[in-house]
Z-matrix of the N, CA and C atoms (Angstrom, degrees):
N
C 1 1.457
C 2 1.527 1 108.15
N 3 1.289 2 117.34 1 133.34
C 4 1.459 3 119.63 2 178.61
C 5 1.522 4 110.35 3 -100.41
N 6 1.347 5 118.11 4 166.31
C 7 1.469 6 120.67 5 -176.34
C 8 1.522 7 114.35 6 -55.72
N 9 1.328 8 117.36 7 -30.34
C 10 1.457 9 120.27 8 179.68
C 11 1.529 10 110.41 9 -64.62
N 12 1.348 11 116.19 10 -32.26
C 13 1.458 12 120.50 11 179.74
C 14 1.523 13 113.10 12 -81.22
N 15 1.321 14 118.49 13 0.59
C 16 1.448 15 121.24 14 174.42
C 17 1.515 16 116.31 15 111.18
N 18 1.332 17 119.89 16 1.18
C 19 1.458 18 120.72 17 178.39
C 20 1.521 19 109.24 18 -69.76
N 21 1.311 20 115.09 19 132.16
C 22 1.462 21 119.52 20 -179.46
C 23 1.507 22 109.42 21 -128.18
N 24 1.325 23 115.35 22 150.60
C 25 1.448 24 121.49 23 179.31
C 26 1.513 25 111.21 24 -93.06
N 27 1.366 26 116.92 25 -159.18
C 28 1.461 27 120.65 26 179.04
C 29 1.530 28 111.81 27 -56.96
N 30 1.293 29 115.06 28 144.21
C 31 1.473 30 123.08 29 178.53
C 32 1.530 31 112.12 30 62.70
N 33 1.351 32 118.55 31 17.84
C 34 1.452 33 121.49 32 177.49
C 35 1.510 34 114.93 33 78.37
N 36 1.329 35 117.82 34 9.69
C 37 1.454 36 120.87 35 -179.77
C 38 1.522 37 110.51 36 -78.94
N 39 1.295 38 116.94 37 142.77
C 40 1.454 39 120.68 38 172.64
C 41 1.515 40 106.70 39 -79.25
N 42 1.338 41 118.30 40 118.38
C 43 1.459 42 120.36 41 -174.46
C 44 1.522 43 112.89 42 -68.09
N 45 1.289 44 115.91 43 139.84
C 46 1.455 45 124.26 44 172.42
C 47 1.517 46 105.05 45 -136.10
N 48 1.305 47 116.87 46 92.89
C 49 1.460 48 120.90 47 -169.65
C 50 1.520 49 113.34 48 -61.65
N 51 1.307 50 118.15 49 -19.29
C 52 1.457 51 119.89 50 178.87
C 53 1.525 52 111.23 51 -75.92
N 54 1.328 53 117.75 52 -21.35
C 55 1.458 54 120.71 53 -175.26
C 56 1.529 55 111.87 54 -121.85
N 57 1.315 56 117.65 55 -57.04
C 58 1.454 57 122.48 56 -175.05
C 59 1.522 58 110.08 57 -86.91
N 60 1.343 59 115.98 58 128.94
C 61 1.462 60 118.97 59 177.53
C 62 1.518 61 109.77 60 -149.15
N 63 1.311 62 114.54 61 156.93
C 64 1.450 63 120.86 62 176.11
C 65 1.526 64 107.94 63 -82.89
N 66 1.340 65 116.94 64 137.73
C 67 1.452 66 120.28 65 178.67
C 68 1.529 67 110.41 66 -155.37
N 69 1.321 68 114.49 67 168.59
C 70 1.462 69 121.42 68 173.67
C 71 1.521 70 107.01 69 -93.98
N 72 1.316 71 116.59 70 147.54
C 73 1.463 72 119.67 71 -175.72
C 74 1.521 73 110.47 72 -157.93
N 75 1.323 74 114.33 73 166.39
C 76 1.457 75 121.83 74 166.89
C 77 1.520 76 105.37 75 -106.22
N 78 1.330 77 116.10 76 125.55
C 79 1.459 78 122.92 77 -175.29
C 80 1.524 79 108.91 78 -113.24
N 81 1.341 80 115.95 79 130.34
C 82 1.452 81 119.76 80 173.79
C 83 1.526 82 107.48 81 -82.04
N 84 1.332 83 115.78 82 109.09
C 85 1.456 84 122.17 83 -177.92
C 86 1.524 85 108.88 84 -150.53
N 87 1.333 86 118.21 85 88.11
C 88 1.461 87 120.27 86 -177.21
C 89 1.524 88 114.15 87 -54.52
N 90 1.328 89 118.40 88 -35.54
C 91 1.456 90 120.19 89 -176.74
C 92 1.513 91 114.96 90 -99.69
N 93 1.301 92 118.83 91 -15.67
C 94 1.465 93 124.88 92 -178.13
C 95 1.523 94 112.59 93 55.25
N 96 1.326 95 117.69 94 27.93
C 97 1.461 96 120.64 95 179.24
C 98 1.526 97 111.70 96 -101.67
N 99 1.311 98 117.41 97 -19.29
C 100 1.461 99 120.61 98 -176.94
C 101 1.521 100 110.54 99 -78.32
N 102 1.311 101 115.75 100 156.91
C 103 1.471 102 122.04 101 178.79
C 104 1.529 103 112.08 102 -114.58
N 105 1.337 104 116.80 103 -8.07
C 106 1.463 105 120.05 104 176.09
C 107 1.518 106 108.78 105 -138.16
N 108 1.332 107 114.80 106 148.45
C 109 1.463 108 120.19 107 -171.95
C 110 1.521 109 110.61 108 -139.48
N 111 1.337 110 117.66 109 138.49
C 112 1.456 111 120.02 110 175.04
C 113 1.534 112 110.18 111 -63.84
N 114 1.313 113 115.26 112 152.51
C 115 1.462 114 121.82 113 -176.86
C 116 1.528 115 113.07 114 -53.84
N 117 1.325 116 118.00 115 -33.87
C 118 1.465 117 120.23 116 -177.42
C 119 1.530 118 113.40 117 -73.68
N 120 1.339 119 118.02 118 -5.50
C 121 1.469 120 122.28 119 176.86
C 122 1.527 121 112.31 120 -101.64
N 123 1.333 122 117.38 121 2.75
C 124 1.463 123 122.10 122 -173.78
C 125 1.519 124 110.45 123 -124.08
N 126 1.335 125 115.90 124 128.74
C 127 1.465 126 121.65 125 175.78
C 128 1.531 127 107.84 126 -118.58
N 129 1.349 128 117.90 127 105.20
C 130 1.468 129 120.23 128 -179.49
C 131 1.532 130 112.41 129 -67.26
N 132 1.342 131 115.67 130 149.87
C 133 1.471 132 123.33 131 176.64
C 134 1.522 133 108.77 132 -133.44
N 135 1.326 134 115.52 133 159.53
C 136 1.461 135 122.03 134 -177.18
C 137 1.525 136 113.40 135 -70.09
N 138 1.318 137 118.25 136 -28.34
C 139 1.464 138 120.54 137 -175.38
C 140 1.523 139 110.74 138 -145.94
N 141 1.329 140 114.27 139 165.27
C 142 1.464 141 119.93 140 176.23
C 143 1.517 142 110.14 141 -63.66
N 144 1.336 143 116.42 142 -41.22
C 145 1.466 144 120.33 143 -179.29
C 146 1.527 145 111.34 144 -62.00
N 147 1.327 146 117.35 145 -39.47
C 148 1.468 147 120.79 146 178.85
C 149 1.525 148 111.14 147 -66.64
N 150 1.328 149 116.69 148 -39.93
C 151 1.464 150 120.16 149 178.79
C 152 1.522 151 111.07 150 -66.37
N 153 1.329 152 116.82 151 -42.96
C 154 1.469 153 120.79 152 178.64
C 155 1.520 154 110.21 153 -62.85
N 156 1.337 155 117.64 154 -41.96
C 157 1.466 156 121.43 155 -179.51
C 158 1.528 157 112.51 156 -66.32
N 159 1.335 158 117.09 157 -33.00
C 160 1.464 159 120.85 158 -177.40
C 161 1.527 160 113.44 159 -84.88
N 162 1.305 161 117.39 160 -14.80
C 163 1.470 162 121.04 161 -176.37
C 164 1.519 163 111.75 162 -70.11
N 165 1.322 164 114.42 163 146.68
C 166 1.467 165 122.07 164 174.20
C 167 1.537 166 107.49 165 -131.67
N 168 1.331 167 117.16 166 79.37
C 169 1.467 168 120.79 167 -175.17
C 170 1.531 169 114.33 168 -54.65
N 171 1.311 170 117.80 169 -33.73
C 172 1.467 171 120.26 170 179.77
C 173 1.525 172 111.61 171 -62.48
N 174 1.332 173 116.52 172 -23.53
C 175 1.466 174 121.78 173 178.92
C 176 1.526 175 112.26 174 -102.31
N 177 1.343 176 117.31 175 7.24
C 178 1.461 177 120.95 176 177.30
C 179 1.513 178 115.06 177 89.28
N 180 1.329 179 118.71 178 8.62
C 181 1.465 180 122.59 179 179.66
C 182 1.529 181 108.87 180 -102.95
N 183 1.354 182 116.29 181 108.01
C 184 1.456 183 122.44 182 -171.95
C 185 1.529 184 111.43 183 -113.97
N 186 1.338 185 117.06 184 142.43
C 187 1.461 186 119.14 185 176.84
C 188 1.527 187 110.47 186 -76.90
N 189 1.342 188 115.41 187 142.84
C 190 1.459 189 119.87 188 -176.50
C 191 1.521 190 110.93 189 -153.61
N 192 1.327 191 113.96 190 165.19
C 193 1.462 192 121.49 191 169.33
C 194 1.525 193 104.69 192 -109.24
N 195 1.330 194 116.55 193 123.71
C 196 1.463 195 121.97 194 -173.70
C 197 1.528 196 109.93 195 -129.99
N 198 1.322 197 114.96 196 167.86
C 199 1.454 198 121.38 197 172.46
C 200 1.523 199 107.46 198 -129.22
N 201 1.332 200 115.81 199 136.17
C 202 1.453 201 119.29 200 -179.60
C 203 1.507 202 111.40 201 154.18
N 204 1.295 203 118.54 202 -169.20
C 205 1.466 204 125.60 203 -4.74
C 206 1.522 205 111.41 204 -78.58
N 207 1.308 206 114.93 205 149.47
C 208 1.449 207 123.14 206 177.89
C 209 1.524 208 107.25 207 -125.88
N 210 1.308 209 116.77 208 140.62
C 211 1.468 210 119.76 209 -178.29
C 212 1.523 211 109.67 210 -80.58
N 213 1.336 212 115.60 211 127.08
C 214 1.463 213 120.88 212 178.73
C 215 1.523 214 110.25 213 -82.02
N 216 1.315 215 116.32 214 171.00
C 217 1.464 216 120.73 215 178.39
C 218 1.528 217 111.71 216 -65.48
N 219 1.355 218 116.02 217 -20.82
C 220 1.466 219 120.15 218 178.14
C 221 1.534 220 111.90 219 -87.61
N 222 1.342 221 116.79 220 -1.40
C 223 1.456 222 120.58 221 179.14
C 224 1.519 223 114.40 222 91.55
N 225 1.335 224 117.82 223 3.19
C 226 1.461 225 121.22 224 178.14
C 227 1.519 226 109.68 225 -84.14
N 228 1.321 227 116.90 226 153.31
C 229 1.457 228 121.76 227 173.45
C 230 1.526 229 107.03 228 -96.95
N 231 1.332 230 116.03 229 119.02
C 232 1.464 231 121.90 230 -174.02
C 233 1.517 232 111.91 231 -117.88
N 234 1.336 233 114.98 232 149.98
C 235 1.455 234 122.88 233 169.26
C 236 1.523 235 106.92 234 -109.57
N 237 1.335 236 116.51 235 143.41
C 238 1.452 237 122.09 236 -179.85
C 239 1.522 238 109.26 237 -111.10
N 240 1.309 239 116.54 238 132.95
C 241 1.456 240 122.46 239 -179.39
C 242 1.524 241 110.81 240 -71.20
N 243 1.337 242 115.94 241 128.58
C 244 1.462 243 120.98 242 171.52
C 245 1.519 244 108.97 243 -96.73
N 246 1.343 245 117.12 244 -47.30
C 247 1.455 246 121.45 245 171.69
C 248 1.520 247 110.73 246 -167.80
N 249 1.338 248 114.17 247 156.68
C 250 1.464 249 120.77 248 176.02
C 251 1.516 250 108.10 249 -82.27
N 252 1.330 251 117.47 250 144.13
C 253 1.457 252 122.35 251 176.95
C 254 1.513 253 109.48 252 -97.06
N 255 1.326 254 115.75 253 153.34
C 256 1.465 255 120.43 254 176.15
C 257 1.518 256 108.55 255 -125.08
N 258 1.305 257 116.63 256 150.75
C 259 1.464 258 121.67 257 176.65
C 260 1.519 259 108.13 258 -72.57
N 261 1.332 260 116.14 259 129.30
C 262 1.474 261 119.19 260 179.72
C 263 1.492 262 110.65 261 -123.13
């Protein structure tokens, strides 16, 4: 089934593998209540360990697993939160 026929990926997004992908990142989110973030608040990293090491939670920069960027109806490029990472 292709996306035109209604197949959707995580969070209901229609997958476009050339643009939207799942990745680890450090997200600037002082309150950690939001589920989507503009591209300028997200710094992708190669691994979960790299994102956890680069995070500075005291300054609002939290490690996460996200999917994106996806273009919103307003024309912004957004990342969607899949889950927050914790240091283990």
